[in-house]
N, C-alpha and C positions, 0 to 999 in steps of 0.2 A: 636484382630481383630475388636471387637466392637468399641474400641476407635479410631482405624484407620479409620473405616468406617464412624463414626460420623465426624471425622476431614475432610474426603474427601467430605462428603455430605455438610457440612457447607461451605467449601472453594469453591467447584464447583458450589454450588447454588448461592453464591455471584458473582462468575465470570460470570455465564450464565445470571443472572438477570441484572447485570451491562452491559454486552455486548449487550444484546437485547435492553435495555433502550438507550444505546448510539446509536445503529442503528436506533431506532425509532426517536430519537431526530434529528439525521443526515438526515433522509429521510424528516422529517417535515421541517427542516430549508432549505433543498434543494428545497422543493416544494414551500416554501414562497419566496425564492430568485428568482426562475425561471432562467432567462437568465442574471440576474444581476451578474456582476463580482465584487466581493468585493476587489480584488486586492491582491497583494502579501504582502503588508504591514500589512493589517488586518489579513491575513492568518498567517503571521509570528508571530504576537502578540498572536493569538489564540494558535499556537504551543507552544510558550514560556509559556503561561498561563497553558496549559495542563501539560507541564513538571514541572512547579512550584507547581501546585496543587498535582501532583503525589508525589513530594518530601515532600509536607506537609502531605499527607496521611501516608507516610513512617515514618515521625517523630512522629506522634500522633496515630499510629496504635493500641496502647495498651490502649488508653484513651477513654472509652465509656462515652457518646454517640458522642463525637467529631470525632471519627474515622469514624462513619457512616455519619455524616454531611459532613466531608471532602470528603468522597467517593461520595456523591450526587453532591457536587460542581464539583468534577473532572468529573463525568459522564456528567453533563450539558455542561461543557467547551469542553470536548472531542467530544460530539455530535455536538456542534456548529462548531467545527473545521472540522469534517467530512462532515457536510452539506455545508460548505463554499468552499470546495475544487473543486467542479465540474467545474465551469467556469474557474478558474485559470488553471486547467488541460487541458481544451479545448484550452485555449490560448497558453499554452506551446506546445501542439501538433501541432497547426496551425503554430506556429513560428519556432519551432525547431524539430518537430516530424518526424517520418518515413513515407514517402510516403504521400498519400492523405487520409488515413484511419481516421475515426472520433473516438472521445472518448466520451463515454456515461456513466457518473457516475461510473467509474471503482472502486473508493474507496468504494462505497456502495456495489457493488458486492463482492469485496474482504472481506469486513466485514461480509457479510451474509455467505459466504463460511467458514470464520474463525469460526463463531458461529456454523455452521453445524459440523465442526470438533471437536469443544469443546464439543458439545452435545454427540457425539459418545464416546469421551474420558471420559466424566463425568459418563455416564451410564455404560460403560465398567469397570470403576475403582471400581464399587461397587460389581462386580462379583468375585466369588472365583474360582481359577484354581485348587485348591485341598482343602480338608477339613482343616479348620483352617487357611487359608492363602488367602488374596485378591490378585488379579492379579496385576502385576507390571504395572505402567503407561507408561513406555517407549515403550514396544511392542504395547500397545494399541494406543499410540500416532502415531506410524508408520502406523498402520492400518488405523486410522482416517485420517491421512495426505494423504495416498494413495487414499482412497475413496473420499476425498475432491478434490484431483487433477482430478479424473475421472469426478466428477460433474462439476468442473471448465471447463474442456474441452468440455463436452456435452453442457453446457449453452453457452459457447463461440461460438461453431459451429452454434448454433441456432440464436444467437443474434448479434455476432460480435461487442460487446460493446466497444472494444478497439483494437488497432493494436497488431500484434503478439508479438513484443518485450515487450510491456507493459504487456501482458498476462503472458509471461515467467517470468518477474520480480515479478509480483504479486503472481504467483504460488510458486516461490522460497521463498518469504516472508512468505506466509501462511504456507508452508511446514516446514520451519525452525522454525517458532514460535510454531507450534503445537508440533513438536518433542522436542523443548526446554522446553515447559510446562511439557511434560511427564517426561523429565529428572529431572527437578527441583522438581516435586512432589515426585518422588522416592527418591531424595536426602533429602527432608524434612521429609520423612517417617522414615528415619534412626535415626533422632533426634527429634522425635515427641514431640511437645509441644502444648497442646490444645489452649493456648493463642496466638499461632502464626497462627491462621486460616486466618488472613488477609494478611499474607506474600505471599501466592501463588497468591492472587488477584493482589498484587502490582507487583510481578514478571511477570505475564502475560502481563500487560500493559507496563512495562519497556522493556521487550523483544520485544514486537511489535513496540514500538517507536524507539528503537535502530536499529533493523533490517530494518525498513522502512526508517529511516534516512540514513543508509548506502547505500541502493539501490537508494534513491532519489539523494544523492550527486553524486553517480557513473553515474546515468542517466543524471544529469545536466552537468557533465564534458563531457560526450560523445556528448550531444546535442550542447554544446558550441564549442566543438572541431571540429565537423563534420557537424552537421545539419545546424548551422548558417552560415557556409562557411567563417567566418572571416569578419572583419570589411570592407575590401576593395574588397571583392568578389562581383561579379555581382549578381543580383537577380536570384533565381533558376527558371528554366522553369518548366512547369507542369510535374509531376511525377518524377522529379529529386530528387535523394537522397541527394547529396551534391555536392559542387564545389571543385575540387582539385586544389589548388594554384600551386603546384609544376609542375603538368602536364598541367595546364591550360585547363581543360576539365570538363564536367559534368558527374557525375556517376548516373546511373538510378537504380531503384529498381531491375530490372530484370538482372542486371549485365552489361548492355550495357554502353559503354562510347563514348562520342562524339569524343574522341581522336582517336578512331578506324576509324572514317570517317572524313577526313580533310574538305571535302565540307560541311558536316553537322556542323562541328565545326565552320566554317566561317559563316554559316547561323545563328547559335545560337548567335555568337558574334555580327553580324550585327543587329540581331533582338533586342538585349538588349542594344546595343550602340545607336540605333536610337533615343529612347526617350531622352537620355542625350544630343545628338546633337541638337535635336529640342529645348530643353530647353536652350541650350547655344545660339542658334540663336535668340530665343525670348528675 
């Protein structure tokens, strides 16, 4: 029990310190950049560097002090990536997003809530559920994830920092990552090796990156398939969700379709064809 508690203290202390440091760096970079959009190329390079440095940490995790130096480099790169995401996300929402809702630093909110869940999990993992045995991490992770979801919802109701679909995606990411951390910690406890205290740290970030990538790719596919409306689609009117090529109508957030009203459909088409006609005459 003493050995396992020491293992958890060391691992979770590294995880919490690194996560808080990453968030602080991200908030600082975001404040410095302000409304500057670094672009998707720079953001892509930072994502690639984050993955590369994490792989480097994995390779040298047993080599002190190089493992700590690599962890610091990874924290710096991950924080810069986090801070540079705000304006690209705003641009993505404006171009492909749902409705007219705004996006306000959702990645920083998600990281803060993730840290909240990790704090609950880390403190709970040091408690004993019976004499001579520490509590398992998986049930604690489920509790931490549920409490984090409640906090997520309360803050969102007060601030509306992102559209509803973005909120659902971020809640799924945070929930899955917290539960996966609890599962991995229990798995590592069965083959406890004091020298592997760095492995839970690596797994936390690997899980977060993988799950986030999956949801990002899925959202991108959905945006390109519906929100963009296709290359030949006319521009979307205000509050329109997407343009349906097969039915030649606009779909709105509240479920209304211009197809249901032929006169409205013709008005919409005339409205958006007028600028093109004026340009041709000019």
